[in-house]
Each structure stands twice: as structure tokens, then as C-alpha cells.
N, C-alpha and C positions, 0 to 999 in steps of 0.2 A: 190375678188376670191383668190388672192394670200395669203391674211391674213387667210382666212378659211383653205386653204391647209396647211399653216404653223402651225395653231393650231392643225389640224388633225395629222400632222407629229409629233408634240410635244406630243400630247396625246398618240399616238401609242408608242412612245419611252418611255414615263412614264409607260405605261401599261406593256411594255416588261421588264423594269427595276424592276417593282414591282413583276412581275411573276418570274424573276430570283432570286430576293431576297427571295420570298416565298419558292421556291424550295430549296435554300441554307439553310435557317433557319430550314425548316422542316427536311432536311437531317441531320443538326447538332443536332437537338433534338433526332431523332431516332438513330443517331450514338453514342449518349451518351456524346456529348460535354458539355451538361448541365445536371445537376442532378435534380431529382425530388425535388421540393421545392425551387430550386434556383431562385433568383429574376433576371429578365431580363429587361433592360431598353434600350431606344433608343440610347443614346449618345455613350456608349461603342461599340455598334454594328456599328455605323457610321465608326469608325476607323477600326474595325475588317473586315467589308465587303467592305469598300471603296465606299459606296453609301450615298446619302443624307438621312435626317431623314424621308422625306415623304414616300418613298417606304418601309422603315423599319416599320414605323408606320402602314401602310396599311397591310403589311405582318403579323405583330404581331396581329393586329385585326382579320385577317383571321384565324390565328392559334388558337386564343382564340375562335372563332366561331366554328372551327373544334373540339375543346375540348382538344388540346394539351397544351394550356396555360390557365391560369385563372387570372383575374385582381387582383393586389395586393392592399391592403388597403392604402399603403403608396405611390402608384403610380407605373406605369409600370405593368409588368406581372410576374407571378410565374409559373414555369414549373409544370404542373399538375402531380400528382402521381396517379397511377392506382392500385386498389386492384385486387386480383385474381377474386373476385366476379364481378368487372367491366368488366373484360375480358370475363367471362362466359356470362354475360348479353349482351355484344356487339355481341358475336358470335351467341347467340340465336336470337337476334333482326335481325342480318344480315340474318339468315336463314329464318325468317318470311318474310322479305322484298324480298329476292331473290326468295322465294317460290311464293310470290304474283306476282313478275315480270314474272316468268315462266308461271304462270296461265294466266296472261293477254296476254302474247306473244301467247299462244295457242288460246285464245278467240278472240284476235284482229287480228290474221293473215288473211290477205286478199288475198295475192297471194303467190304461192309456191316460186316464185323467191325471195321473201323477206328473205328466209332462206339460200341464196347462201353463204353469208359471214360466217354464223354460221357453215354450213357444211364444208366449206373450212378449218376453224380453227380446227374442229373436225378431219378432214382427215389428216391434217398436224401433229396433236398430235398423231393420230393413227400410222402414219409412224414412229414417234420418239419413241413411247413407245413400239412398237413391237406387235401390236394387231395381234393375231393369230400366234405369234412367241414367243420370249423370252423377257418378260418385264424387266428382269434384266439389259438389256443394257441401260435402262434409268438411273439406279442408277450409272452406270459407265461413264456417260457423263462428259466431261470436263466442266470447269466453264462457258465458252462462250456458249456452246450448252445448258447447263442447264439454263442459263439466258434467252436464246431464248424460252425455254419451259415455263418459268415463264411469259414471255411477251404474249405468245399464250394463256396461262391459263387466264391471266387478260383480254385479248381481248375477249375470249370466254364468260366470265361472264358479261363483259360490253355489249356484243352484245345481250345477253338475255334481259338485262334491256332496251336496245334500242328497241327491238322487243315488249316489254311491252307497249311502246308508252305512258309513263307516266313521264313527267318531274318532278312532285312532288316526285314520287317514287325514281327517280335517285338522287334528292337532299338529300332525307332522307338516302339513302344508302351511299352517299358520306360522310355524317356526321358520320355514324356509323363506316365505314371502316377506318376512320382517327384514331380510337383507335388502339394502338399497338396490334398486333396479330389477329386482326379481319378481315383484308382484305382477299380476296380469295387466294392470293399467299403468304401471310405472313409466313405461316408455311410449305410451300412445301419443303423448305430446310430441315426442321426437319423430314419430312416424309421420306426423303432419308436416314436418319440415323436410322430409326426404325428397329428393329430386322427382321420384315417381310416387308421390304421396297418394293420389287418387287410386292408382293401381294397387298400392300396398293395402289401402283400406278395403278395397274390393276383395282382394285375396283373403285378408283376415276374416272378413265377414262371410265369405264363402266357406271358410273353415267352420264358422259357427253353424251355418245351415247344414253342412254335411255331418257335423257331430250330432246335431239333433236328429237328423234322419237315421244315422247309424244306431242311436239309442232307441228310436222308435221301432226299428226292425230287429232289435235285440242282437245287433252285430257287434259283439264285444271287442273282438280283435280290431275291427275297422275303427270303432270309436276310439280305442286306445291309440292307434297309429295316427289318427287325425289330430287328437289332442296333443300328442308329442310333437308333431310337425308344427302345429299352431304355436306352441311355446318357443320354438326355435326362431320365430320372427323377432322375439325380444332380443335375441343375441345380435341380429343384424341391426336393430335399432340402437343398441348399446355401442356397437362398433362405429356407427355413424356419429353418435354423440361424442365418443372419445376423440374423434377427429375434428370436432367443431367446438372449440372452447366456449363460444357465446351460447350455444345450445346446451352444452353440458352443465354450465353454471346455473341454468334455470331449472334443472331437474332435481327434485327432492333427494337429499342424501349424497349429492355429488361431492360435498366437502369431506365426506368420510372415505372417499376412494383415493388410494395412493396409486397414482398413475406413473409408470416408468417414463423416463424422459424420451425414450424411443417411440412411445405411442403417439 
């Protein structure tokens, strides 16, 4: 029994170390510590991160599965470069999948109480954005409050997927949103810099409220259409970022995008 417990504790420790290594490496990639096309191998990372080769190997494999890395013909991995077309395709695919999740959420809803978490997230964002009041106060948030809004936004989108009750759909979305600029909150910072930022935030959150309403009333087709339209706002945000270098450089993952000279 003691041996089994020892193995269990060792396994849990290894899993935790791999998880931390994965988070650190993903953050380094999105922060621009590595450039697109740069080769990454295990040994230099052992010294850099202060962990053994095993969690690094597992983390690199996971990042390759997510699409941030790709195998190098000479061994190790290469940081993947993304074209603008890759970004458009990822955003479109996310819209299709989130639309499907919203439709399934409406169709598979069994009890009204299942919507409690989604409603609480909507209401908290309502309070922050000033629904029925002045949405400009969201644009004036300090960095900590804005970060909290991003967390709420991510949780809202995640909860819709949970309500869709499809593990396969969740896995597919996780793969797509690993692409820079494609996740639900990746471009919210950019939205705050748009010329019509207050109006953009108001429209975005009106989508949130309408999606909840459609799921409440079991309106699957409407929920799907709203979720797909909501995801298209990300494309407008990306287009704006691509035209503003100072803003683009502040967005996680920007260094991985190969932008044509004409953009």
C-alpha cells in the first residue's frame, strides 16, 4: 500500500511539473521569447527552466499538438509561423465550433438551474460594462480590473461549451484557440483601442445577453447564429491590430505572425 501511495505522489508531482513547464513554455512563445522558425530543443531548456528533460519533452509534444510548434527534420521542434490566412481560418473555425456549442447547449438543456453559472457571469459583466448606463467606463478600467473582465469573458465562453455537453467539441475548440489571436479574449485588449471602443464593447456584451436568452428558450438555431456573429468581431479587431504596429506588438503571439508587406 505504501508503495502504491508513493507512486501516486510521484506521478502527481510529475504531472504538476509538466503542467507548470507547459504554461511557462506557452507563455514564452506567445511573449515572443522565441521567433517564428526558430529551432527549440530540450537540453537548452533544461538549464533555462531548471527542470528535467521529461517534463520539457512532454510540454514540447503538447505544444506541437496544439499547433504552436512543429517537428524539425533535424530533431527537436521549430516555432511555427502563422500567416494572416491561418488567423482568419482559425477565427472562422472557432465561430463554427462555438456556434455548434451554443446550439447544443440550447438543445441539451434539461434544467433551468444549469444556467446559473452562465447567468452569474453575464450579470457580473453587465455590472462592469455599465449596461443601461455608460459603457465608456469599461474602456477606462485599470489593468487589474480589465484582467478580471478578460477572465469573466473566457469563463463565459467556456461555460457555453460546458453546457453543450460535448467533450469532443471542447477538445476541437481547445486546439483551434491555441492559434494566436483566435481565442475569445485574445483581442479584447485591441477592442479597447478601437475608435468606437465603448460601442464595440456594448455590442459584444449584447451578444452575450442574447446568447443566454436563446439558450434559455431552447432556441438552438438562434443561439448558433448569435455565437457565430459574436466570433466575427474578433476578425475586425485583428484587422485593426494589423494596421497599428504599436498595438499589434502588445498582443500575445504577435511575433509568430508573418505579415505581408502590403498589410
